ROBA-25320 format. One record per residue (C-alpha): z, x, y. Coordinates in steps of 0.5 Angstrom, whole numbers, plus 500, padded with zeros to 3 digits. Example, Ala and Ser with C-alpha at 12.3 -4.5 7.8 and 13.67 -1.06 7.14 Angstrom:
% ROBA-25320
NODE   c3   c1   c2
NODE  516  525  491
NODE  514  527  498
END
This chain:
% ROBA-25320
NODE   c3   c1   c2
NODE  500  500  499
NODE  502  506  505
NODE  493  507  504
NODE  492  501  506
NODE  490  498  512
NODE  495  492  517
NODE  490  487  515
NODE  488  490  508
NODE  495  488  507
NODE  495  482  509
NODE  489  480  506
NODE  491  482  500
NODE  498  478  500
NODE  494  471  502
NODE  490  473  496
NODE  495  473  491
NODE  498  468  494
NODE  491  463  493
NODE  491  466  485
NODE  499  464  483
NODE  500  457  487
NODE  498  452  483
NODE  493  447  485
NODE  491  451  491
NODE  484  450  490
NODE  485  442  490
NODE  487  443  498
NODE  483  445  504
NODE  489  447  509
NODE  488  454  509
NODE  485  458  515
NODE  480  464  515
NODE  484  471  514
NODE  481  474  519
NODE  481  469  524
NODE  487  468  523
NODE  488  476  524
NODE  484  476  530
NODE  488  470  534
NODE  495  474  533
NODE  497  479  539
NODE  498  486  537
NODE  505  485  537
NODE  505  479  532
NODE  500  483  528
NODE  506  489  527
NODE  511  485  525
NODE  508  481  519
NODE  505  488  517
NODE  512  491  517
NODE  514  484  513
NODE  509  485  508
NODE  511  493  507
NODE  518  492  507
NODE  518  486  502
NODE  514  490  497
NODE  519  496  498
NODE  526  492  498
NODE  524  486  494
NODE  526  482  499
NODE  523  474  500
NODE  518  474  504
NODE  519  468  509
NODE  512  463  509
NODE  505  466  512
NODE  503  460  517
NODE  497  458  514
NODE  493  454  520
NODE  492  459  527
NODE  493  452  531
NODE  499  448  528
NODE  502  454  524
NODE  503  449  517
NODE  508  453  512
NODE  508  453  506
NODE  515  450  503
NODE  520  455  502
NODE  522  451  496
NODE  517  452  492
NODE  518  459  492
NODE  522  463  486
NODE  530  465  488
NODE  527  473  486
NODE  520  474  489
NODE  519  481  491
NODE  513  485  491
NODE  509  482  485
NODE  510  474  489
NODE  506  475  495
NODE  501  470  494
NODE  498  463  495
NODE  493  464  501
NODE  487  464  499
NODE  482  469  503
NODE  476  467  507
NODE  471  467  501
NODE  476  463  497
NODE  477  458  502
NODE  469  458  503
NODE  468  457  495
NODE  474  451  496
NODE  471  447  502
NODE  464  446  498
NODE  468  443  492
NODE  468  436  491
NODE  473  432  489
NODE  474  425  485
NODE  480  420  485
NODE  482  423  479
NODE  484  428  482
NODE  488  424  487
NODE  494  426  482
NODE  494  433  482
NODE  493  433  489
NODE  500  429  491
NODE  503  434  487
NODE  501  440  489
NODE  503  441  496
NODE  502  438  503
NODE  496  436  506
NODE  492  435  512
NODE  495  430  517
NODE  501  430  513
NODE  508  429  517
NODE  516  430  516
NODE  519  424  518
NODE  524  428  522
NODE  518  432  526
NODE  517  424  529
NODE  525  424  532
NODE  522  419  538
NODE  519  413  533
NODE  512  415  536
NODE  509  414  529
NODE  513  408  527
NODE  507  403  529
NODE  502  406  526
NODE  506  407  519
NODE  508  399  520
NODE  501  398  521
NODE  500  402  515
NODE  505  398  510
NODE  502  392  514
NODE  495  393  511
NODE  498  396  504
NODE  501  389  503
NODE  494  385  506
NODE  491  389  500
NODE  495  388  494
NODE  495  382  491
NODE  501  379  488
NODE  503  380  480
NODE  506  373  478
NODE  504  368  474
NODE  497  370  472
NODE  495  366  477
NODE  489  370  482
NODE  493  370  489
NODE  489  369  496
NODE  492  372  501
NODE  493  368  508
NODE  497  371  514
NODE  501  377  516
NODE  510  374  517
NODE  512  380  520
NODE  515  388  519
NODE  521  391  520
NODE  523  398  520
NODE  522  399  513
NODE  518  392  511
NODE  513  388  512
NODE  512  380  509
NODE  506  377  508
NODE  503  369  505
NODE  500  368  499
NODE  497  362  497
NODE  494  359  491
NODE  488  353  491
NODE  484  350  487
NODE  477  349  486
NODE  477  345  493
NODE  482  350  496
NODE  487  345  495
NODE  494  349  496
NODE  497  349  490
NODE  503  354  491
NODE  505  359  496
NODE  510  364  496
NODE  513  370  501
NODE  511  377  499
NODE  516  382  501
NODE  514  390  501
NODE  520  394  502
NODE  520  402  503
NODE  526  406  503
NODE  528  412  508
NODE  526  417  503
NODE  529  421  498
NODE  536  421  500
NODE  536  414  501
NODE  532  412  494
NODE  536  417  491
NODE  543  414  494
NODE  548  410  489
NODE  549  405  494
NODE  541  403  494
NODE  542  402  486
NODE  544  397  482
NODE  547  402  476
NODE  546  410  476
NODE  540  412  481
NODE  539  418  475
NODE  538  412  470
NODE  531  413  469
NODE  530  407  465
NODE  527  401  470
NODE  530  396  466
NODE  537  399  468
NODE  536  400  475
NODE  535  395  480
NODE  535  395  488
NODE  542  392  490
NODE  537  387  494
NODE  534  385  488
NODE  540  384  483
NODE  544  381  489
NODE  539  375  490
NODE  538  375  482
NODE  545  374  482
NODE  547  368  487
NODE  541  364  484
NODE  542  358  480
NODE  550  358  481
NODE  553  351  486
NODE  551  352  492
NODE  545  357  491
NODE  540  352  496
NODE  544  356  501
NODE  541  363  499
NODE  534  365  500
NODE  531  364  493
NODE  526  370  489
NODE  522  368  484
NODE  519  376  482
NODE  520  383  484
NODE  518  391  482
NODE  519  397  483
NODE  514  402  485
NODE  519  409  483
NODE  513  413  485
NODE  512  411  492
NODE  520  410  493
NODE  519  402  494
NODE  520  395  491
NODE  516  389  492
NODE  520  382  492
NODE  517  375  491
NODE  519  369  495
NODE  519  362  496
NODE  516  361  504
NODE  521  358  509
NODE  516  355  514
NODE  521  352  518
NODE  521  359  522
NODE  529  361  523
NODE  535  361  528
NODE  531  365  534
NODE  526  359  533
NODE  532  355  535
NODE  535  359  540
NODE  528  360  543
NODE  528  352  546
NODE  535  353  549
NODE  535  353  557
NODE  538  350  563
NODE  537  343  561
NODE  538  343  554
NODE  543  346  550
NODE  544  347  541
NODE  547  339  540
NODE  553  341  537
NODE  552  337  529
NODE  547  341  529
NODE  552  347  529
NODE  557  344  524
NODE  551  343  519
NODE  549  351  521
NODE  557  352  521
NODE  557  349  513
NODE  551  352  510
NODE  554  359  512
NODE  560  358  510
NODE  557  355  503
NODE  553  362  503
NODE  560  366  504
NODE  563  362  497
NODE  556  364  494
NODE  557  371  495
NODE  564  370  494
NODE  566  367  488
NODE  558  365  486
NODE  560  357  487
NODE  562  353  493
NODE  567  349  489
NODE  574  350  490
NODE  575  349  482
NODE  570  354  479
NODE  573  362  478
NODE  568  367  479
NODE  565  369  473
NODE  567  375  469
NODE  565  382  472
NODE  563  378  478
NODE  561  383  485
NODE  563  380  492
NODE  556  381  496
NODE  558  383  503
NODE  551  382  506
NODE  553  386  513
NODE  546  384  516
NODE  548  376  518
NODE  544  375  524
NODE  540  368  527
NODE  534  372  524
NODE  536  372  518
NODE  537  365  517
NODE  530  361  515
NODE  530  354  516
NODE  527  350  510
NODE  526  343  509
NODE  531  337  510
NODE  537  335  505
NODE  537  327  506
NODE  543  326  504
NODE  547  332  508
NODE  545  332  516
NODE  538  329  514
NODE  536  330  521
NODE  536  338  521
NODE  533  342  517
NODE  537  346  512
NODE  539  354  514
NODE  538  358  508
NODE  541  366  509
NODE  535  371  508
NODE  534  379  508
NODE  538  382  503
NODE  536  389  505
NODE  543  392  508
NODE  548  388  502
NODE  552  391  498
NODE  556  389  491
NODE  563  391  491
NODE  570  390  487
NODE  577  391  488
NODE  576  397  484
NODE  570  401  487
NODE  572  407  490
NODE  566  407  495
NODE  570  402  499
NODE  570  403  505
NODE  569  410  506
NODE  561  410  503
NODE  560  404  506
NODE  563  405  513
NODE  555  406  515
NODE  554  402  521
NODE  548  399  517
NODE  547  392  521
NODE  545  390  527
NODE  547  391  534
NODE  551  385  536
NODE  554  382  530
NODE  557  388  527
NODE  565  386  524
NODE  570  392  526
NODE  570  395  519
NODE  562  397  518
NODE  564  403  522
NODE  568  410  521
NODE  573  412  526
NODE  575  418  529
NODE  583  420  530
NODE  583  422  537
NODE  589  426  536
NODE  587  429  529
NODE  579  427  529
NODE  580  425  522
NODE  576  419  520
NODE  580  412  520
NODE  577  406  517
NODE  580  400  519
NODE  579  396  513
NODE  574  395  506
NODE  568  391  507
NODE  569  384  503
NODE  568  376  504
NODE  572  377  511
NODE  566  381  513
NODE  561  375  512
NODE  565  371  515
NODE  566  375  523
NODE  559  375  522
NODE  557  368  520
NODE  562  367  526
NODE  558  371  532
NODE  551  368  529
NODE  555  361  531
NODE  557  364  538
NODE  550  365  539
NODE  547  358  538
NODE  553  355  542
NODE  551  361  548
NODE  544  360  548
NODE  540  361  553
NODE  541  368  554
NODE  539  370  561
NODE  534  375  561
NODE  537  381  565
NODE  544  381  561
NODE  550  385  566
NODE  556  388  563
NODE  560  383  564
NODE  555  378  561
NODE  554  382  555
NODE  563  381  554
NODE  562  374  555
NODE  559  374  548
NODE  550  373  550
NODE  546  372  544
NODE  543  378  545
NODE  546  385  542
NODE  553  384  544
NODE  553  392  544
NODE  557  395  538
NODE  560  401  543
NODE  564  396  547
NODE  571  399  548
NODE  573  392  544
NODE  572  396  537
NODE  578  401  540
NODE  582  396  543
NODE  585  392  537
NODE  590  389  542
NODE  585  387  547
NODE  581  383  542
NODE  586  376  542
NODE  584  376  550
NODE  577  377  550
NODE  572  371  552
NODE  567  370  547
NODE  563  364  551
NODE  561  363  557
NODE  564  358  562
NODE  560  353  561
NODE  559  354  554
NODE  567  353  553
NODE  564  346  558
NODE  560  344  553
NODE  562  344  545
NODE  570  342  543
NODE  575  346  543
NODE  576  344  535
NODE  568  348  534
NODE  571  353  538
NODE  577  355  536
NODE  575  355  529
NODE  569  360  530
NODE  574  365  533
NODE  578  365  528
NODE  572  368  524
NODE  572  374  529
NODE  579  377  529
NODE  579  383  529
NODE  584  385  523
NODE  580  382  517
NODE  586  379  514
NODE  586  375  519
NODE  581  372  519
NODE  580  365  517
NODE  577  365  509
NODE  570  362  507
NODE  574  357  503
NODE  579  354  509
NODE  573  355  513
NODE  569  350  508
NODE  575  345  508
NODE  576  344  516
NODE  568  344  517
NODE  568  337  513
NODE  575  334  516
NODE  571  335  522
NODE  564  333  520
NODE  567  327  517
NODE  566  330  510
NODE  571  328  507
NODE  574  321  504
NODE  579  316  506
NODE  577  318  513
NODE  581  324  515
NODE  579  328  521
NODE  575  326  527
NODE  568  327  527
NODE  564  332  532
NODE  558  332  528
NODE  558  324  532
NODE  555  322  524
NODE  550  326  523
NODE  552  328  517
NODE  550  321  513
NODE  545  318  519
NODE  538  320  522
NODE  538  321  529
NODE  531  319  533
NODE  527  324  536
NODE  529  326  544
NODE  536  322  542
NODE  542  325  543
NODE  543  329  537
NODE  536  331  536
NODE  534  339  535
NODE  528  342  538
NODE  524  347  536
NODE  524  347  529
NODE  518  341  528
NODE  512  344  527
NODE  506  342  522
NODE  507  346  516
NODE  499  348  514
NODE  501  352  509
NODE  504  346  505
NODE  502  344  498
NODE  497  339  498
NODE  493  341  505
NODE  487  345  505
NODE  488  352  505
NODE  486  354  514
NODE  482  359  515
NODE  486  367  516
END
């Protein structure tokens, strides 16, 4: 090596790397050695030559050489052995090798080899995008994927209809089944879910079962398992259904097939509120009861007080109950027949836990959820003196109770002003009651907090306001339980026998209200253009 020029040492290094790198010939990301060398400054050339010559004599591990003069992409250090020496100075081709590679052709059959061969042109690491500039592009790509991948359900040829919405890690689409006359026979919502990468995919919190278990039948995302657990239980109509699912282990993604809820969600209701119209109290009681039922199903697998949870039942803590995640479905002629029935959906952030769960609270206090709806125990805190971690409490049914209280408050406080001041936020405005509010560090001040706007306090009954506030107490063990909450709702809305309690639902538990009459709800009446029996609309 001593008799060779610096450039000859550099070129030999790249040639050896090209010969040793598995699958490298199928890539086109390398640069011409001579062009790369000529683009470097003399100081850079001297530094590189010194590094390579030193490695040959001391067997020190080599850092990667840039493969592109402009982007300076690097080969992952993890793919090299811990004892790399002079003989390991390989993996990058010289100019002749590159020309041969550029003239080669490939086929779809080689995709698997290319995917496992290392970084390709156009790839980037998630942490290279700290400002989220590629977020929209990512969502657009995932939306396109969902549009093009037909669901595999019941051996039916499903027809794509429309995009329903996208979130941070998912995209939902509507698919329909039609007959020969293009009449809709069935419809489904297909939700494609992606994870935040290997850290999330390998987390014990993400899976029901050991994430190291390679048997797919023994390994389900917690979201899927929780939804399945809630099906066919007394009160399961309060939880979004699940018809099928699939897991793609190679892509770190999964798919959930659900019923299609055509009536919108609580945001649909909130958006209709203005200075002259507010969400009617009877509907709020209806919504309160539906969410209390959902809490009971998640806690004990039944809305019936006499029922005992099944053996080995684990409580489901949703952790992201908010207006967007409460869907509206068809009316129930036997219960609040004037109103659509609320259904709790999107269990993507949930946990399944029990009294002997060693991960609760330490591993679960990770602030999963949405600003404005966090319960205090969803965060981890630090002692201001010792800086040791401090946890408010375990996350369990009382966390669900807190969040449904915040959702009901959102309905009561609607509409929110377009611009929210700090005082308005502290009075419980609909949009993002910030989790960084000082109240989270001041349990004593929590008791005197004004959860409702002044006009809200004068609009709704004291009984409703007090019951909602009993859900959002700082200390979880001071919050009302799901069982007691359901009982109080029944007594205050004519839901018990012998006429016990005043009916704050104004009789609407059992009777209908005329459109435009007192208690009428706006925003949910919309033509269901995708109803079974109708001709499929144009896309």
